[in-house]
PDB file of the backbone (N, CA, C, O) and the ligand in Angstrom, with CONECT records:
HET     ZN  A 101       1
ATOM      1  N   MET A   1       0.836  -1.271   0.073  1.00  0.00           N
ATOM      2  CA  MET A   1       0.078  -0.115   0.017  1.00  0.00           C
ATOM      3  C   MET A   1       0.977   1.332   0.110  1.00  0.00           C
ATOM      4  O   MET A   1       1.916   1.499   0.889  1.00  0.00           O
ATOM      5  N   ASN A   2       0.535   2.213  -0.744  1.00  0.00           N
ATOM      6  CA  ASN A   2       1.177   3.366  -0.903  1.00  0.00           C
ATOM      7  C   ASN A   2       1.086   4.333   0.456  1.00  0.00           C
ATOM      8  O   ASN A   2       0.096   4.355   1.187  1.00  0.00           O
ATOM      9  N   ILE A   3       2.022   4.952   0.618  1.00  0.00           N
ATOM     10  CA  ILE A   3       1.850   5.829   1.931  1.00  0.00           C
ATOM     11  C   ILE A   3       1.150   7.055   1.273  1.00  0.00           C
ATOM     12  O   ILE A   3       1.206   7.471   0.116  1.00  0.00           O
ATOM     13  N   ALA A   4       0.375   7.569   2.523  1.00  0.00           N
ATOM     14  CA  ALA A   4      -0.495   8.536   2.231  1.00  0.00           C
ATOM     15  C   ALA A   4       0.210   9.885   1.994  1.00  0.00           C
ATOM     16  O   ALA A   4       1.147  10.187   2.733  1.00  0.00           O
ATOM     17  N   ARG A   5      -0.183  10.717   1.008  1.00  0.00           N
ATOM     18  CA  ARG A   5       0.366  11.934   0.870  1.00  0.00           C
ATOM     19  C   ARG A   5       0.450  12.756   2.174  1.00  0.00           C
ATOM     20  O   ARG A   5       1.472  13.379   2.461  1.00  0.00           O
ATOM     21  N   ARG A   6      -0.785  12.740   3.055  1.00  0.00           N
ATOM     22  CA  ARG A   6      -0.813  13.448   4.061  1.00  0.00           C
ATOM     23  C   ARG A   6       0.283  13.089   5.106  1.00  0.00           C
ATOM     24  O   ARG A   6       0.907  13.999   5.653  1.00  0.00           O
ATOM     25  N   THR A   7       0.493  11.986   5.351  1.00  0.00           N
ATOM     26  CA  THR A   7       1.339  11.368   6.039  1.00  0.00           C
ATOM     27  C   THR A   7       2.949  12.135   5.758  1.00  0.00           C
ATOM     28  O   THR A   7       3.695  12.680   6.571  1.00  0.00           O
ATOM     29  N   LEU A   8       3.082  11.958   4.534  1.00  0.00           N
ATOM     30  CA  LEU A   8       4.597  12.773   4.035  1.00  0.00           C
ATOM     31  C   LEU A   8       4.454  14.044   4.470  1.00  0.00           C
ATOM     32  O   LEU A   8       5.438  14.523   5.034  1.00  0.00           O
ATOM     33  N   LEU A   9       3.311  14.845   4.336  1.00  0.00           N
ATOM     34  CA  LEU A   9       3.287  16.216   4.627  1.00  0.00           C
ATOM     35  C   LEU A   9       3.628  16.260   6.068  1.00  0.00           C
ATOM     36  O   LEU A   9       4.392  17.154   6.432  1.00  0.00           O
ATOM     37  N   GLN A  10       3.162  15.410   6.947  1.00  0.00           N
ATOM     38  CA  GLN A  10       3.223  15.622   8.348  1.00  0.00           C
ATOM     39  C   GLN A  10       4.795  15.658   8.645  1.00  0.00           C
ATOM     40  O   GLN A  10       5.345  16.392   9.466  1.00  0.00           O
ATOM     41  N   HIS A  11       5.434  14.672   7.770  1.00  0.00           N
ATOM     42  CA  HIS A  11       6.932  14.619   8.075  1.00  0.00           C
ATOM     43  C   HIS A  11       7.716  15.495   7.013  1.00  0.00           C
ATOM     44  O   HIS A  11       8.813  15.067   6.653  1.00  0.00           O
ATOM     45  N   SER A  12       7.311  16.527   6.551  1.00  0.00           N
ATOM     46  CA  SER A  12       7.910  17.329   5.449  1.00  0.00           C
ATOM     47  C   SER A  12       8.975  18.184   6.276  1.00  0.00           C
ATOM     48  O   SER A  12       8.788  18.576   7.429  1.00  0.00           O
ATOM     49  N   ALA A  13      10.234  18.437   5.438  1.00  0.00           N
ATOM     50  CA  ALA A  13      11.092  19.061   5.929  1.00  0.00           C
ATOM     51  C   ALA A  13      11.767  19.802   4.680  1.00  0.00           C
ATOM     52  O   ALA A  13      11.413  19.580   3.522  1.00  0.00           O
ATOM     53  N   ARG A  14      12.698  20.634   5.006  1.00  0.00           N
ATOM     54  CA  ARG A  14      13.478  21.200   3.797  1.00  0.00           C
ATOM     55  C   ARG A  14      14.939  20.925   4.024  1.00  0.00           C
ATOM     56  O   ARG A  14      15.518  21.035   5.104  1.00  0.00           O
ATOM     57  N   CYS A  15      15.416  20.588   2.990  1.00  0.00           N
ATOM     58  CA  CYS A  15      16.917  20.370   2.775  1.00  0.00           C
ATOM     59  C   CYS A  15      17.585  21.628   3.259  1.00  0.00           C
ATOM     60  O   CYS A  15      17.196  22.746   2.923  1.00  0.00           O
ATOM     61  N   ARG A  16      18.623  21.403   4.077  1.00  0.00           N
ATOM     62  CA  ARG A  16      19.291  22.535   4.596  1.00  0.00           C
ATOM     63  C   ARG A  16      20.231  23.237   3.640  1.00  0.00           C
ATOM     64  O   ARG A  16      20.575  24.389   3.908  1.00  0.00           O
ATOM     65  N   SER A  17      20.713  22.589   2.456  1.00  0.00           N
ATOM     66  CA  SER A  17      21.722  23.080   1.626  1.00  0.00           C
ATOM     67  C   SER A  17      20.898  23.525   0.380  1.00  0.00           C
ATOM     68  O   SER A  17      21.318  24.493  -0.254  1.00  0.00           O
ATOM     69  N   CYS A  18      19.700  22.864  -0.044  1.00  0.00           N
ATOM     70  CA  CYS A  18      19.208  23.388  -1.315  1.00  0.00           C
ATOM     71  C   CYS A  18      17.847  23.641  -1.362  1.00  0.00           C
ATOM     72  O   CYS A  18      17.206  23.826  -2.397  1.00  0.00           O
ATOM     73  N   ASN A  19      17.294  23.648   0.075  1.00  0.00           N
ATOM     74  CA  ASN A  19      15.922  24.012   0.352  1.00  0.00           C
ATOM     75  C   ASN A  19      14.867  23.204  -0.228  1.00  0.00           C
ATOM     76  O   ASN A  19      13.708  23.616  -0.270  1.00  0.00           O
ATOM     77  N   GLY A  20      15.231  22.021  -0.697  1.00  0.00           N
ATOM     78  CA  GLY A  20      14.267  21.009  -1.665  1.00  0.00           C
ATOM     79  C   GLY A  20      13.388  20.517  -0.524  1.00  0.00           C
ATOM     80  O   GLY A  20      13.742  20.560   0.654  1.00  0.00           O
ATOM     81  N   ARG A  21      12.218  20.046  -0.949  1.00  0.00           N
ATOM     82  CA  ARG A  21      11.262  19.396   0.021  1.00  0.00           C
ATOM     83  C   ARG A  21      11.674  18.005   0.124  1.00  0.00           C
ATOM     84  O   ARG A  21      11.769  17.374  -0.929  1.00  0.00           O
ATOM     85  N   ILE A  22      11.950  17.389   1.307  1.00  0.00           N
ATOM     86  CA  ILE A  22      12.345  16.213   1.888  1.00  0.00           C
ATOM     87  C   ILE A  22      11.441  15.710   2.970  1.00  0.00           C
ATOM     88  O   ILE A  22      10.717  16.477   3.604  1.00  0.00           O
ATOM     89  N   VAL A  23      11.487  14.291   3.201  1.00  0.00           N
ATOM     90  CA  VAL A  23      11.058  13.836   4.603  1.00  0.00           C
ATOM     91  C   VAL A  23      12.295  13.019   5.090  1.00  0.00           C
ATOM     92  O   VAL A  23      13.109  12.496   4.329  1.00  0.00           O
ATOM     93  N   TRP A  24      12.333  12.976   6.345  1.00  0.00           N
ATOM     94  CA  TRP A  24      13.309  12.309   7.110  1.00  0.00           C
ATOM     95  C   TRP A  24      12.867  10.833   7.485  1.00  0.00           C
ATOM     96  O   TRP A  24      11.876  10.686   8.200  1.00  0.00           O
ATOM     97  N   ALA A  25      13.485   9.879   7.082  1.00  0.00           N
ATOM     98  CA  ALA A  25      12.919   8.586   7.624  1.00  0.00           C
ATOM     99  C   ALA A  25      14.131   7.741   8.107  1.00  0.00           C
ATOM    100  O   ALA A  25      15.293   7.973   7.774  1.00  0.00           O
ATOM    101  N   ARG A  26      13.726   6.718   8.942  1.00  0.00           N
ATOM    102  CA  ARG A  26      14.733   5.973   9.456  1.00  0.00           C
ATOM    103  C   ARG A  26      14.948   4.780   8.556  1.00  0.00           C
ATOM    104  O   ARG A  26      14.018   4.284   7.921  1.00  0.00           O
ATOM    105  N   THR A  27      16.311   4.282   8.505  1.00  0.00           N
ATOM    106  CA  THR A  27      16.745   3.040   7.746  1.00  0.00           C
ATOM    107  C   THR A  27      16.645   1.943   8.523  1.00  0.00           C
ATOM    108  O   THR A  27      16.331   2.122   9.700  1.00  0.00           O
ATOM    109  N   ALA A  28      16.864   0.714   8.087  1.00  0.00           N
ATOM    110  CA  ALA A  28      17.068  -0.279   9.070  1.00  0.00           C
ATOM    111  C   ALA A  28      18.161  -0.478   9.734  1.00  0.00           C
ATOM    112  O   ALA A  28      18.310  -1.408  10.527  1.00  0.00           O
ATOM    113  N   ASP A  29      18.998   0.363   9.470  1.00  0.00           N
ATOM    114  CA  ASP A  29      20.237   0.506  10.217  1.00  0.00           C
ATOM    115  C   ASP A  29      20.007   1.371  11.435  1.00  0.00           C
ATOM    116  O   ASP A  29      20.788   1.275  12.382  1.00  0.00           O
ATOM    117  N   GLY A  30      18.976   2.220  11.475  1.00  0.00           N
ATOM    118  CA  GLY A  30      18.741   3.170  12.483  1.00  0.00           C
ATOM    119  C   GLY A  30      19.208   4.617  12.236  1.00  0.00           C
ATOM    120  O   GLY A  30      19.339   5.484  13.100  1.00  0.00           O
ATOM    121  N   GLU A  31      19.459   4.746  10.787  1.00  0.00           N
ATOM    122  CA  GLU A  31      20.156   5.871  10.536  1.00  0.00           C
ATOM    123  C   GLU A  31      19.028   7.019   9.921  1.00  0.00           C
ATOM    124  O   GLU A  31      18.118   6.543   9.243  1.00  0.00           O
ATOM    125  N   ARG A  32      19.044   8.234  10.089  1.00  0.00           N
ATOM    126  CA  ARG A  32      18.154   9.045   9.593  1.00  0.00           C
ATOM    127  C   ARG A  32      18.630   9.473   8.056  1.00  0.00           C
ATOM    128  O   ARG A  32      19.654  10.117   7.827  1.00  0.00           O
ATOM    129  N   MET A  33      17.690   8.993   7.034  1.00  0.00           N
ATOM    130  CA  MET A  33      17.951   9.432   5.647  1.00  0.00           C
ATOM    131  C   MET A  33      16.988  10.556   5.248  1.00  0.00           C
ATOM    132  O   MET A  33      15.795  10.563   5.551  1.00  0.00           O
ATOM    133  N   PRO A  34      17.628  11.522   4.526  1.00  0.00           N
ATOM    134  CA  PRO A  34      16.616  12.377   3.776  1.00  0.00           C
ATOM    135  C   PRO A  34      16.150  11.973   2.455  1.00  0.00           C
ATOM    136  O   PRO A  34      16.957  11.903   1.528  1.00  0.00           O
ATOM    137  N   VAL A  35      14.786  11.671   2.272  1.00  0.00           N
ATOM    138  CA  VAL A  35      14.088  11.350   1.028  1.00  0.00           C
ATOM    139  C   VAL A  35      13.431  12.256   0.192  1.00  0.00           C
ATOM    140  O   VAL A  35      12.686  12.990   0.842  1.00  0.00           O
ATOM    141  N   ASP A  36      13.432  12.501  -1.139  1.00  0.00           N
ATOM    142  CA  ASP A  36      12.707  13.525  -1.825  1.00  0.00           C
ATOM    143  C   ASP A  36      11.144  13.023  -1.409  1.00  0.00           C
ATOM    144  O   ASP A  36      10.779  11.860  -1.243  1.00  0.00           O
ATOM    145  N   ASP A  37      10.455  14.071  -1.310  1.00  0.00           N
ATOM    146  CA  ASP A  37       8.981  13.719  -1.001  1.00  0.00           C
ATOM    147  C   ASP A  37       7.924  13.515  -1.773  1.00  0.00           C
ATOM    148  O   ASP A  37       6.741  13.419  -1.444  1.00  0.00           O
ATOM    149  N   THR A  38       8.638  13.426  -3.290  1.00  0.00           N
ATOM    150  CA  THR A  38       7.483  12.839  -4.022  1.00  0.00           C
ATOM    151  C   THR A  38       7.919  11.476  -4.706  1.00  0.00           C
ATOM    152  O   THR A  38       9.130  11.269  -4.781  1.00  0.00           O
ATOM    153  N   PRO A  39       7.136  10.628  -5.158  1.00  0.00           N
ATOM    154  CA  PRO A  39       7.507   9.306  -5.800  1.00  0.00           C
ATOM    155  C   PRO A  39       8.203   9.693  -6.901  1.00  0.00           C
ATOM    156  O   PRO A  39       8.076  10.790  -7.444  1.00  0.00           O
ATOM    157  N   ALA A  40       9.090   8.640  -7.320  1.00  0.00           N
ATOM    158  CA  ALA A  40      10.092   8.883  -8.573  1.00  0.00           C
ATOM    159  C   ALA A  40      10.010   7.536  -9.297  1.00  0.00           C
ATOM    160  O   ALA A  40      10.060   6.412  -8.796  1.00  0.00           O
ATOM    161  N   ARG A  41       9.878   7.878 -10.554  1.00  0.00           N
ATOM    162  CA  ARG A  41      10.009   6.491 -11.599  1.00  0.00           C
ATOM    163  C   ARG A  41      11.040   5.681 -11.283  1.00  0.00           C
ATOM    164  O   ARG A  41      10.785   4.484 -11.150  1.00  0.00           O
ATOM    165  N   GLY A  42      12.346   6.127 -11.104  1.00  0.00           N
ATOM    166  CA  GLY A  42      13.494   5.429 -10.861  1.00  0.00           C
ATOM    167  C   GLY A  42      13.876   5.104  -9.297  1.00  0.00           C
ATOM    168  O   GLY A  42      14.999   4.777  -8.912  1.00  0.00           O
ATOM    169  N   GLY A  43      12.808   5.249  -8.546  1.00  0.00           N
ATOM    170  CA  GLY A  43      12.862   5.128  -7.100  1.00  0.00           C
ATOM    171  C   GLY A  43      13.294   3.947  -6.539  1.00  0.00           C
ATOM    172  O   GLY A  43      12.894   3.000  -7.216  1.00  0.00           O
ATOM    173  N   ASN A  44      13.890   3.636  -5.664  1.00  0.00           N
ATOM    174  CA  ASN A  44      14.561   2.369  -4.885  1.00  0.00           C
ATOM    175  C   ASN A  44      14.195   2.289  -3.340  1.00  0.00           C
ATOM    176  O   ASN A  44      14.499   1.332  -2.628  1.00  0.00           O
ATOM    177  N   VAL A  45      13.498   3.425  -2.909  1.00  0.00           N
ATOM    178  CA  VAL A  45      13.335   3.581  -1.529  1.00  0.00           C
ATOM    179  C   VAL A  45      11.743   3.234  -1.214  1.00  0.00           C
ATOM    180  O   VAL A  45      10.849   3.699  -1.920  1.00  0.00           O
ATOM    181  N   LEU A  46      11.534   2.540  -0.302  1.00  0.00           N
ATOM    182  CA  LEU A  46       9.985   1.951   0.080  1.00  0.00           C
ATOM    183  C   LEU A  46       9.782   2.803   1.258  1.00  0.00           C
ATOM    184  O   LEU A  46      10.523   2.577   2.215  1.00  0.00           O
ATOM    185  N   LEU A  47       8.812   3.852   1.375  1.00  0.00           N
ATOM    186  CA  LEU A  47       8.709   4.451   2.627  1.00  0.00           C
ATOM    187  C   LEU A  47       7.387   3.837   3.301  1.00  0.00           C
ATOM    188  O   LEU A  47       6.358   3.703   2.638  1.00  0.00           O
ATOM    189  N   MET A  48       7.464   3.489   4.583  1.00  0.00           N
ATOM    190  CA  MET A  48       6.414   3.101   5.471  1.00  0.00           C
ATOM    191  C   MET A  48       6.149   3.577   6.835  1.00  0.00           C
ATOM    192  O   MET A  48       7.073   4.057   7.492  1.00  0.00           O
ATOM    193  N   LEU A  49       5.110   3.493   7.252  1.00  0.00           N
ATOM    194  CA  LEU A  49       4.856   4.113   8.611  1.00  0.00           C
ATOM    195  C   LEU A  49       5.029   2.982   9.607  1.00  0.00           C
ATOM    196  O   LEU A  49       4.504   1.888   9.403  1.00  0.00           O
ATOM    197  N   GLN A  50       5.649   3.198  10.518  1.00  0.00           N
ATOM    198  CA  GLN A  50       5.642   2.300  11.691  1.00  0.00           C
ATOM    199  C   GLN A  50       5.340   3.196  12.844  1.00  0.00           C
ATOM    200  O   GLN A  50       6.129   4.063  13.219  1.00  0.00           O
ATOM    201  N   GLY A  51       4.190   2.972  13.397  1.00  0.00           N
ATOM    202  CA  GLY A  51       3.644   3.828  14.341  1.00  0.00           C
ATOM    203  C   GLY A  51       3.712   5.337  14.059  1.00  0.00           C
ATOM    204  O   GLY A  51       2.856   5.774  13.290  1.00  0.00           O
ATOM    205  N   VAL A  52       4.547   6.135  14.538  1.00  0.00           N
ATOM    206  CA  VAL A  52       4.627   7.381  13.967  1.00  0.00           C
ATOM    207  C   VAL A  52       5.866   7.703  13.329  1.00  0.00           C
ATOM    208  O   VAL A  52       6.074   8.825  12.866  1.00  0.00           O
ATOM    209  N   GLN A  53       6.736   6.728  13.283  1.00  0.00           N
ATOM    210  CA  GLN A  53       8.059   6.778  12.670  1.00  0.00           C
ATOM    211  C   GLN A  53       7.898   6.454  11.062  1.00  0.00           C
ATOM    212  O   GLN A  53       7.297   5.440  10.708  1.00  0.00           O
ATOM    213  N   LEU A  54       8.394   7.249  10.234  1.00  0.00           N
ATOM    214  CA  LEU A  54       8.724   7.059   8.931  1.00  0.00           C
ATOM    215  C   LEU A  54       9.859   6.149   8.718  1.00  0.00           C
ATOM    216  O   LEU A  54      10.957   6.352   9.236  1.00  0.00           O
ATOM    217  N   VAL A  55       9.569   5.043   7.879  1.00  0.00           N
ATOM    218  CA  VAL A  55      10.803   4.216   7.962  1.00  0.00           C
ATOM    219  C   VAL A  55      11.006   3.904   6.207  1.00  0.00           C
ATOM    220  O   VAL A  55      10.092   3.635   5.429  1.00  0.00           O
ATOM    221  N   ALA A  56      12.335   4.019   5.904  1.00  0.00           N
ATOM    222  CA  ALA A  56      12.930   3.890   4.522  1.00  0.00           C
ATOM    223  C   ALA A  56      13.294   2.357   4.470  1.00  0.00           C
ATOM    224  O   ALA A  56      14.106   1.855   5.248  1.00  0.00           O
ATOM    225  N   GLY A  57      12.676   1.707   3.561  1.00  0.00           N
ATOM    226  CA  GLY A  57      13.414   0.284   3.168  1.00  0.00           C
ATOM    227  C   GLY A  57      14.082   0.691   1.859  1.00  0.00           C
ATOM    228  O   GLY A  57      13.430   1.240   0.971  1.00  0.00           O
ATOM    229  N   VAL A  58      15.513   0.397   1.725  1.00  0.00           N
ATOM    230  CA  VAL A  58      16.312   0.433   0.475  1.00  0.00           C
ATOM    231  C   VAL A  58      16.222  -0.678  -0.373  1.00  0.00           C
ATOM    232  O   VAL A  58      16.733  -1.721   0.034  1.00  0.00           O
ATOM    233  N   LEU A  59      15.681  -0.670  -1.462  1.00  0.00           N
ATOM    234  CA  LEU A  59      15.447  -1.799  -2.129  1.00  0.00           C
ATOM    235  C   LEU A  59      16.450  -2.176  -3.305  1.00  0.00           C
ATOM    236  O   LEU A  59      16.907  -1.278  -4.013  1.00  0.00           O
ATOM    237  N   GLY A  60      16.797  -3.527  -3.512  1.00  0.00           N
ATOM    238  CA  GLY A  60      17.675  -3.719  -4.681  1.00  0.00           C
ATOM    239  C   GLY A  60      16.810  -3.518  -5.880  1.00  0.00           C
ATOM    240  O   GLY A  60      15.590  -3.359  -5.845  1.00  0.00           O
ATOM    241  N   LYS A  61      17.705  -3.547  -7.146  1.00  0.00           N
ATOM    242  CA  LYS A  61      17.221  -3.090  -8.362  1.00  0.00           C
ATOM    243  C   LYS A  61      16.068  -3.944  -8.631  1.00  0.00           C
ATOM    244  O   LYS A  61      14.954  -3.453  -8.817  1.00  0.00           O
ATOM    245  N   ALA A  62      16.310  -5.346  -8.662  1.00  0.00           N
ATOM    246  CA  ALA A  62      14.999  -6.319  -9.126  1.00  0.00           C
ATOM    247  C   ALA A  62      13.886  -6.176  -8.354  1.00  0.00           C
ATOM    248  O   ALA A  62      12.764  -6.137  -8.858  1.00  0.00           O
ATOM    249  N   ASP A  63      14.155  -6.064  -6.741  1.00  0.00           N
ATOM    250  CA  ASP A  63      12.819  -5.920  -5.935  1.00  0.00           C
ATOM    251  C   ASP A  63      12.147  -4.495  -6.217  1.00  0.00           C
ATOM    252  O   ASP A  63      10.923  -4.384  -6.143  1.00  0.00           O
ATOM    253  N   ALA A  64      12.973  -3.394  -6.545  1.00  0.00           N
ATOM    254  CA  ALA A  64      12.366  -2.188  -7.042  1.00  0.00           C
ATOM    255  C   ALA A  64      11.441  -2.229  -8.033  1.00  0.00           C
ATOM    256  O   ALA A  64      10.337  -1.685  -8.011  1.00  0.00           O
ATOM    257  N   THR A  65      12.095  -3.143  -9.247  1.00  0.00           N
ATOM    258  CA  THR A  65      11.185  -2.919 -10.486  1.00  0.00           C
ATOM    259  C   THR A  65       9.954  -3.746 -10.237  1.00  0.00           C
ATOM    260  O   THR A  65       8.867  -3.431 -10.722  1.00  0.00           O
ATOM    261  N   ARG A  66      10.143  -4.894  -9.416  1.00  0.00           N
ATOM    262  CA  ARG A  66       8.730  -5.642  -9.255  1.00  0.00           C
ATOM    263  C   ARG A  66       7.815  -4.891  -8.150  1.00  0.00           C
ATOM    264  O   ARG A  66       6.613  -5.155  -8.151  1.00  0.00           O
ATOM    265  N   ARG A  67       8.263  -4.081  -7.325  1.00  0.00           N
ATOM    266  CA  ARG A  67       7.232  -3.215  -6.705  1.00  0.00           C
ATOM    267  C   ARG A  67       6.597  -2.288  -7.461  1.00  0.00           C
ATOM    268  O   ARG A  67       5.381  -2.096  -7.491  1.00  0.00           O
ATOM    269  N   ARG A  68       7.569  -1.623  -8.169  1.00  0.00           N
ATOM    270  CA  ARG A  68       6.906  -0.409  -9.158  1.00  0.00           C
ATOM    271  C   ARG A  68       5.902  -1.019 -10.147  1.00  0.00           C
ATOM    272  O   ARG A  68       4.871  -0.414 -10.441  1.00  0.00           O
ATOM    273  N   ALA A  69       6.237  -2.340 -10.707  1.00  0.00           N
ATOM    274  CA  ALA A  69       5.260  -2.972 -11.615  1.00  0.00           C
ATOM    275  C   ALA A  69       4.089  -3.304 -10.908  1.00  0.00           C
ATOM    276  O   ALA A  69       3.076  -3.626 -11.529  1.00  0.00           O
ATOM    277  N   GLY A  70       4.117  -3.256  -9.537  1.00  0.00           N
ATOM    278  CA  GLY A  70       2.929  -3.811  -8.756  1.00  0.00           C
ATOM    279  C   GLY A  70       2.046  -2.697  -8.268  1.00  0.00           C
ATOM    280  O   GLY A  70       1.012  -2.868  -7.622  1.00  0.00           O
ATOM    281  N   GLY A  71       2.607  -1.403  -8.679  1.00  0.00           N
ATOM    282  CA  GLY A  71       1.801  -0.131  -8.427  1.00  0.00           C
ATOM    283  C   GLY A  71       2.296   0.574  -7.002  1.00  0.00           C
ATOM    284  O   GLY A  71       1.731   1.505  -6.428  1.00  0.00           O
ATOM    285  N   ILE A  72       3.406  -0.067  -6.621  1.00  0.00           N
ATOM    286  CA  ILE A  72       3.988   0.646  -5.356  1.00  0.00           C
ATOM    287  C   ILE A  72       4.743   1.795  -5.727  1.00  0.00           C
ATOM    288  O   ILE A  72       5.464   1.773  -6.725  1.00  0.00           O
ATOM    289  N   GLU A  73       4.622   2.881  -4.935  1.00  0.00           N
ATOM    290  CA  GLU A  73       5.363   4.179  -5.157  1.00  0.00           C
ATOM    291  C   GLU A  73       6.501   4.258  -4.480  1.00  0.00           C
ATOM    292  O   GLU A  73       6.479   4.312  -3.250  1.00  0.00           O
ATOM    293  N   LEU A  74       7.677   4.278  -5.193  1.00  0.00           N
ATOM    294  CA  LEU A  74       9.219   4.159  -4.603  1.00  0.00           C
ATOM    295  C   LEU A  74       9.722   5.711  -4.652  1.00  0.00           C
ATOM    296  O   LEU A  74       9.347   6.501  -5.518  1.00  0.00           O
ATOM    297  N   TYR A  75      10.449   5.969  -3.803  1.00  0.00           N
ATOM    298  CA  TYR A  75      11.200   7.480  -3.840  1.00  0.00           C
ATOM    299  C   TYR A  75      12.762   7.214  -3.745  1.00  0.00           C
ATOM    300  O   TYR A  75      13.320   6.136  -3.537  1.00  0.00           O
ATOM    301  N   VAL A  76      13.318   8.443  -3.944  1.00  0.00           N
ATOM    302  CA  VAL A  76      14.654   8.397  -4.151  1.00  0.00           C
ATOM    303  C   VAL A  76      15.407   9.317  -2.813  1.00  0.00           C
ATOM    304  O   VAL A  76      14.969  10.319  -2.249  1.00  0.00           O
ATOM    305  N   PRO A  77      16.419   8.717  -2.617  1.00  0.00           N
ATOM    306  CA  PRO A  77      17.240   9.335  -1.379  1.00  0.00           C
ATOM    307  C   PRO A  77      17.730  10.989  -1.882  1.00  0.00           C
ATOM    308  O   PRO A  77      18.291  11.278  -2.940  1.00  0.00           O
ATOM    309  N   HIS A  78      17.398  11.761  -0.971  1.00  0.00           N
ATOM    310  CA  HIS A  78      17.749  13.022  -1.208  1.00  0.00           C
ATOM    311  C   HIS A  78      19.127  13.316  -1.985  1.00  0.00           C
ATOM    312  O   HIS A  78      19.353  14.172  -2.840  1.00  0.00           O
ATOM    313  N   PHE A  79      20.100  12.207  -1.349  1.00  0.00           N
ATOM    314  CA  PHE A  79      21.310  12.587  -1.797  1.00  0.00           C
ATOM    315  C   PHE A  79      21.597  12.418  -3.414  1.00  0.00           C
ATOM    316  O   PHE A  79      22.521  12.944  -4.033  1.00  0.00           O
ATOM    317  N   ALA A  80      20.590  11.567  -3.931  1.00  0.00           N
ATOM    318  CA  ALA A  80      20.813  11.457  -5.309  1.00  0.00           C
ATOM    319  C   ALA A  80      20.328  12.634  -6.335  1.00  0.00           C
ATOM    320  O   ALA A  80      20.523  12.659  -7.550  1.00  0.00           O
ATOM    321  N   THR A  81      19.626  13.632  -5.514  1.00  0.00           N
ATOM    322  CA  THR A  81      18.986  14.679  -6.467  1.00  0.00           C
ATOM    323  C   THR A  81      19.578  16.018  -5.810  1.00  0.00           C
ATOM    324  O   THR A  81      19.697  17.015  -6.522  1.00  0.00           O
ATOM    325  N   CYS A  82      19.914  16.047  -4.592  1.00  0.00           N
ATOM    326  CA  CYS A  82      20.355  17.337  -4.033  1.00  0.00           C
ATOM    327  C   CYS A  82      21.393  17.927  -4.953  1.00  0.00           C
ATOM    328  O   CYS A  82      22.310  17.194  -5.323  1.00  0.00           O
ATOM    329  N   PRO A  83      21.343  19.116  -5.339  1.00  0.00           N
ATOM    330  CA  PRO A  83      22.470  19.919  -6.132  1.00  0.00           C
ATOM    331  C   PRO A  83      23.673  20.114  -5.310  1.00  0.00           C
ATOM    332  O   PRO A  83      24.766  20.347  -5.824  1.00  0.00           O
ATOM    333  N   ASN A  84      23.481  20.017  -3.985  1.00  0.00           N
ATOM    334  CA  ASN A  84      24.764  20.225  -3.123  1.00  0.00           C
ATOM    335  C   ASN A  84      25.000  19.076  -2.186  1.00  0.00           C
ATOM    336  O   ASN A  84      25.202  19.192  -0.977  1.00  0.00           O
ATOM    337  N   ALA A  85      24.948  17.846  -2.932  1.00  0.00           N
ATOM    338  CA  ALA A  85      24.934  16.506  -2.251  1.00  0.00           C
ATOM    339  C   ALA A  85      26.336  16.369  -1.505  1.00  0.00           C
ATOM    340  O   ALA A  85      26.517  15.761  -0.450  1.00  0.00           O
ATOM    341  N   ASP A  86      27.086  16.904  -2.093  1.00  0.00           N
ATOM    342  CA  ASP A  86      28.774  16.949  -1.298  1.00  0.00           C
ATOM    343  C   ASP A  86      28.518  17.483   0.321  1.00  0.00           C
ATOM    344  O   ASP A  86      29.091  17.009   1.302  1.00  0.00           O
ATOM    345  N   ARG A  87      27.695  18.384   0.335  1.00  0.00           N
ATOM    346  CA  ARG A  87      27.632  18.884   1.851  1.00  0.00           C
ATOM    347  C   ARG A  87      27.103  17.836   2.796  1.00  0.00           C
ATOM    348  O   ARG A  87      27.539  17.820   3.947  1.00  0.00           O
ATOM    349  N   HIS A  88      26.127  16.889   2.377  1.00  0.00           N
ATOM    350  CA  HIS A  88      25.561  16.054   3.213  1.00  0.00           C
ATOM    351  C   HIS A  88      26.601  15.032   3.812  1.00  0.00           C
ATOM    352  O   HIS A  88      26.399  14.557   4.929  1.00  0.00           O
ATOM    353  N   ARG A  89      27.639  14.713   3.122  1.00  0.00           N
ATOM    354  CA  ARG A  89      28.643  13.698   3.502  1.00  0.00           C
ATOM    355  C   ARG A  89      28.981  13.994   4.919  1.00  0.00           C
ATOM    356  O   ARG A  89      29.017  15.130   5.392  1.00  0.00           O
ATOM    357  N   ARG A  90      29.232  12.870   5.574  1.00  0.00           N
ATOM    358  CA  ARG A  90      29.814  12.973   7.026  1.00  0.00           C
ATOM    359  C   ARG A  90      31.226  13.123   6.937  1.00  0.00           C
ATOM    360  O   ARG A  90      31.949  12.484   6.172  1.00  0.00           O
ATOM    361  N   ARG A  91      31.591  13.993   7.750  1.00  0.00           N
ATOM    362  CA  ARG A  91      33.178  14.219   8.020  1.00  0.00           C
ATOM    363  C   ARG A  91      33.849  13.169   8.871  1.00  0.00           C
ATOM    364  O   ARG A  91      35.049  13.258   9.129  1.00  0.00           O
TER     365      ARG A  91
HETATM  366 ZN    ZN A 101      19.341  19.350  -0.974  1.00  0.00          ZN2+
END
């Protein structure tokens, strides 16, 4: 099931370097990851809601293709689209 637009808006934030619209989600590793807030054709991130926490599942290529074929909306990590992606890297 696709995540509700309303849910994403509740988690909406702005990228600090490019001011793009993002949502913060937690990965399986427990890390916070910025994700573009609109579904993308080439996306590989599945957003889910666990309680009030937005969770990001990063899919492999085959899995992502299969999900998209099944009508599941996928997203892209903001690292992939941010014009200032270098500044996101950890020092
Ligand atoms: Zn950005």
